[in-house]
N, C-alpha and C positions, 0 to 999 in steps of 0.2 A: 391560626385559630386553635382553640382547645375544643375538640369535638368528642362528644360522648356517643358511643355506639351501643345501643340497647340490643341485647341478644340473649338467647336461651329461654329463660322464663319457665313457667310451670305448665304450659299448654301441652297437648299431645304432639305438637309440632316442634318441641324443644330441640331435638337433635338436628333437624333441618335448619332451624334458626341459628344454632351455634355455627354451622358451616357457612351460612349466608353472612353472618356477622363477622366471622373471621376474614372472609374475602373482602368485605366492605372496609373493615378496619385496615387491612393491608393496603388497599387502594388509597384510602384517605391519608395514611402515613406516608405513602410514596409521593403524595402531593405536597408534603412538607408541613402538614398539620400535626399537632399533638393529639394523640388518640387515647381515650379512656374507655375501655370495654367494660360495660356494666351489665351484669346478669342480675336482674331483680330477684332472683331466687336466693342470692347470697348477700346482697348489699342493701342497706336502707336507702332506697332510691330518693326519698324525699329530703334527705340530709346529706349524706356522704356522696352519693352517686352524682347528683346534679350540681354540686357545689362549684361555682365559678366556671361553668361551661358556656361557650359561645353559641353552640348549636348541638342538637341531638339528632342522630340518624337512627331512626327506628327500624331495626331488623328483626323484630319479634313477629313470629307468625302465629296468628290465632290468639285466643285468650285476651289478657289485659292490653297487650301491645297492638292488637289489630281491632279491638272491640270498642275503643273510645275512652277507656279508663285512663291510660297514660296521656292521651291527647288532652283530656280535661285537666289533668294535673299540670301538664306543661303550659297550658293556657293560663292557669292560675299563677304559675311561677314566672310567666312571661319569658319563657325560653323558646326560641325558634326550633321547630322540629320538622322533619321531613314527612311528606305524604299528606293524606287526608286528615281533616279535622275530626272533632269528637262525633258529631252527628253522622257524617258520611261514613266514618269507620264503623259506628254501631249498626247502622242500616246495612252496610255491605257484608258484615260478618254474619248477620242473621239472614239465612237463605229465604225464609218466608217473607220478611219485610222487603228484601231485595226484589223478589218476584212481584210483590204487590206494587212497588214503585214502578217497575218496568211495565206492568200491565196498565197502570194508570197513565203512562206515557205512550201507550199504544205500541209497545215493543213486544215482539213475540217471545214467549217463554213457555215451556211445557206445562200442561195442565197438572194440577197437584191436589193432594189433600194432606192434612196433618193429623197425627195421632199423638196422644199424650200418655205418659207413663202412669198417670193417676187414673186412667180410664179402667173401668171394670172389664173383665174378660168379655162380657156380653156386649158392652159398648164398643170395645176394640174390634170384635168380630163383625159387628154391624157396619162399622166404618170401612173395614177392609173388604167387606163383601161387595163394595161398589167398584173395586179395582178392576181395570181391564189390563190384562198382561200383554207384554212384559212391562215392568216398572223398575225404577231405580229408587232405592231406599237410602235416605241420607239423614244423619244427625243434623240438627238445626244450625249449629255454629262451628262445626269442625272444618278444617282445611286439609290440603294434601290428600284428598280422597280417603281420609281416615274414617272408618266405620261405614263406608259406602259400599253397597252391594246391589247386584241386579237380581231380580226375582222373576221367574217365568211361570210359577204356579203357586197355589195357596200355601203349600208346605214351605217353600222357599221364602215366601213373603213373611210368614209369621216368624221364621227363624231370623230373617234379615232385620225385622223390626225389633225383636228381642235383643239382637246384637247391637243395633244402633242405640237402644236405650242405655247401653253401658257408657255412652259418651254424652248423651243429652236426654233431658226429660221429654223433649218434643222432637218428633221425627217427621220428616217430609217424605211422602210417597209420591213420586213424580212419574208421569208418563214417559216411557222410553222413546226417544226420537231416533228414528233410523236415518243415518247419514254419516258424513265425514266430520271428524272432530278437529277443531282448530283453537288456538289461543292467540289473542290479539293484545299487544301491549300498547300503553299510552304513556308518552313521556313529554312533560311540559305542555300538555294540552294537544299534542299531535300524535296520531296513531302510527305505530311502527308496522313493518311488514308482518303479515300473519304467519304463524308457525303451524304446520300441520302435524297432528299427533296420530301415529299409527301404532296399533296394538293388536296382537294376535288374539288376545283374550280381552275381557272387559277391563277398561282403563281404571284400575283401582290403585290402592297404595302400593301393593306388591309390584304392579307393572311400572310404577314410578320409581320406587326406591328399593324394592326387594330383588326380584328376578331381573328388574329393569328391562323387561321385554318390550316396553314401549320405545318407539323411535320418534325423533323430532326432525322435521324437514323445513328448512328455510333457505332459499325460497320454496314456497309450497307449490301445489299443483293447481292453484287458482289462476284463472285468466285475469288480465288486468282489470276488466270490468267487475268480475266477482270480488277481487280483493278490494277495490275502491268501495263497493257496496258494503262489504263486511267491515271495513274500517269506519265507514260512516255510521253504521249501526252500533259499532263498538263505542265510538265517541259519544253517541246519543245516550247509550247505557251508562257510561262513565259520568256524563254531565247530569243525567237525571238523578243520580245518587248524590250529587254534589262533591264528587271526588276532585282531588287536586294533586299536583306534583308528579305522580306516577301511579300506575296501576295496571292490571291485566284482566281481560275479560275472556272467559272460556265460552265457546260457542259450538253449535253443530249446524252444518249446512245440510238441509234435508234433500230428498230426491227431486224436489221442485225448486231448488236453489233459494229456499227461504232460510234466513238466518235465525236460529233459535238461541236465545241467551241462556246460559247455564249458571254461571257463577261470576261474582266480582271479587277480585283479590286486590286489596289496598296496600299490602306489603308482599309483593311477589318474591319468590325465591331468587337468590343471587349467588348460588353455588356454581361450581364449574360445569354442572350438568343442567343448570336452569335455562328456561326458554327466553326469559327477558333479555339477558345479555346477548343471546343468539339472534333475536330480532333486531337489537340495536346494531350488532355487527353487520347485519345485512344492509343497514342504513349508513354504514361507514363510521359508526361510533365504537370506540374502544370501551373496555370495561371501566377504565378511569374516566372516560368522557361521560359515561352514564352516571357514575357515582358523583362526579363533579356537578353535573346538571341537576341531579336530585338534591344535592347539598345546597346548591345556589337557590333552589326554590323553597327552602325551609322558612317557615313562618309560624306565627301563633295567632289565635283568635282573641280579640279583646273581650274580657269578661266584664259584663255590665250589670 
């Protein structure tokens, strides 16, 4: 087959996407397919990039690739693509909509409030005065922990919100859940083993990609019962948003063994350091097995 791999793009996660896309393209090529790497930053994707492709593997993180825009285009062109469709992608990239869907499905997620860049200083101060510390401040649609900070007092909170406004006009201020952090992958509708994330400091972008102080552990420290429960919650979260093909849910296990949902990733990282292939390996799946499975699940939604 002739497979297009979408990578790069214009989002804040461009560099990670380029690495993921390269690893995916190499795997697809090793399977004997013809690969065309497409960076929508440089190619007219509606004409040149998608001409005569059998399938598209979306390796774009954030932005148009994870927010439903390209999914809608590929639906119109009737080209099978990997991962979730337009609606599930749009919902999952928006942290507020994701939390609203999960709450409506009676799934646990941290309490929150939202503030907007267009608020007056008085309105902003009134909203933030409701906050009980500590909190986590997040731009609404960024991934890879970009723009995310922890605030433990009023001064840090205002600084964090101003910083987050550089990435999004709407910012989520979320209660900080004390507990252990995990990420749970789903492949082909089945949950993979949980990966435990350990970080000496707050698990932000620097811990992931800068100092890389975070470490990932699979198998994790969960008991069999705890892992089964976490996998069940993960699958419910994934299905509530209408996701398909593959995905990854970040969670926190609190002191009472309650699973709190943090974030949904419809196009997880697939670099040499990424946790998705690590979880798959624990299930006996090679990197090529994972890429092949995701590619096999590629489809498009009929536009009526």
